[in-house]
Structure formats: structure tokens, C-alpha cells
C-alpha positions in Angstrom: 67.1 -60.7 11.1 63.8 -61.7 10.9 62.2 -59.6 13.7 63.4 -56.4 12.4 61.7 -57.1 9.2 58.6 -57.5 11.5 59.1 -54.9 13.2 59.9 -52.3 10.2 56.4 -54.3 8.4 54.6 -52.8 11.3 55.9 -49.4 11.3 55.3 -48.9 7.4 51.3 -50.9 8.1 51.2 -48.6 11.3 52.4 -45.4 9.1 49.7 -46.5 6.9 47.1 -46.3 8.9 47.7 -43.4 10.3 47.4 -41.6 7.0 44.6 -43.1 6.0 42.8 -41.9 8.7 43.9 -38.3 8.0 42.5 -39.0 4.6 39.2 -40.0 6.2 38.8 -37.8 8.8 39.9 -34.7 6.4 38.1 -36.0 3.1 36.1 -38.5 4.0 34.1 -38.6 0.1 37.4 -39.9 -1.2 38.6 -42.5 1.1 35.5 -43.7 1.7 34.8 -43.7 -2.4 38.1 -43.4 -4.1 41.2 -43.7 -1.9 39.7 -47.1 -0.1 41.9 -49.5 1.7 42.3 -52.1 -1.0 44.0 -48.8 -3.2 45.7 -47.7 -1.2 47.6 -50.0 1.1 48.0 -52.2 -2.1 49.7 -49.0 -3.7 52.3 -48.5 -1.1 53.6 -52.2 -0.8 56.2 -51.4 -2.0 58.0 -49.0 1.1 58.2 -53.2 2.6 60.1 -53.4 0.3 62.7 -50.7 2.0 62.1 -48.3 -1.1 61.2 -45.2 0.7 60.8 -42.8 -1.8 57.0 -41.5 -2.0 54.9 -40.1 -5.2 54.1 -36.5 -5.0 50.1 -36.0 -4.4 49.3 -36.0 -8.2 51.3 -38.7 -8.9 49.0 -40.5 -6.6 45.7 -39.5 -7.8 47.2 -40.2 -11.2 47.5 -43.9 -9.9 44.0 -43.7 -8.5 42.9 -42.5 -12.0 44.5 -46.0 -13.3 43.3 -48.3 -11.3 40.1 -46.9 -11.8 40.6 -47.0 -15.1 38.8 -43.7 -15.7 38.9 -42.3 -19.3 41.0 -39.6 -20.1 38.5 -37.0 -19.8 37.2 -37.9 -16.6 41.4 -37.8 -15.5 41.1 -34.4 -16.9 38.1 -33.3 -14.5 38.8 -35.6 -11.4 42.4 -35.6 -11.2 42.4 -31.8 -9.8 40.0 -32.2 -7.5 42.0 -35.1 -5.5 45.0 -33.9 -5.2 44.0 -32.0 -1.5 43.4 -35.1 -0.4 46.3 -37.2 -2.0 48.7 -34.9 -0.6 47.6 -34.7 2.9 47.6 -38.2 2.8 51.5 -38.1 1.7 52.3 -35.4 3.8 50.8 -37.8 7.2 52.7 -40.7 5.2 56.0 -39.3 5.4 55.9 -37.1 8.9 55.1 -41.1 10.0 58.0 -42.3 7.6 61.0 -40.4 8.3 61.6 -42.0 11.9 61.8 -45.5 10.5 63.9 -44.2 7.3 66.2 -42.9 9.6 66.7 -45.2 11.8 66.8 -47.5 8.9 69.8 -45.5 7.8 72.0 -45.5 11.0 71.4 -49.6 11.2 72.8 -49.6 7.5 76.1 -48.0 8.6 
């Protein structure tokens, strides 16, 4: 059992790393200034508990705004600008996790 959870954790960490790399490549200004590794890896620890339901891009952008404690005026201005970067991160993460989720479902049957 422990090896299954260790392997799953490694796959999830690799998926998060791939998604963060894509974010850094395509949206370096957001990756460096806002969606840093600490925020993203911390926010997605729920994946390690087996919940493969990912938020949408607007929700991820809102989590970031919450994390920074932005005022409502600043949130309104920044969130729409951040959504494309959040969408890329989530699409990459989803593409890397889909095989993991499918494999998990197959093993639970």
C-alpha cells in the first residue's frame, strides 16, 4: 500500500512541476511574481488526498487574490489579467493527471 501512495504522490508532484514549468515558459511574469511554487504546490495538496476535481481558472485566480489579501478594487483589476495564466496551468495539470486518475479508478474496481 505505501508504495502505491508514494508512486501516486510522485506522479502528482511531477504533474504539478510540469504545469508550473509551462506557466513559467508562457507567463513568466505571473509565475515569478504571483503564482509562485509555494502558492501553487500548497494550494494543490488536496490532490495528494485523492480529490482530482480541479478548480476553474477564475477560482484559481481568486485563490491567488485571497492568498495575497488583495482589496476588492485590486482583485477586480488583476483577476481578469491572471485568468489566462491560471487556465494554462490548470490545462497542463489536468493533461498530466488524467492518466493518473484513470489508473486510480481502474485499481479501485
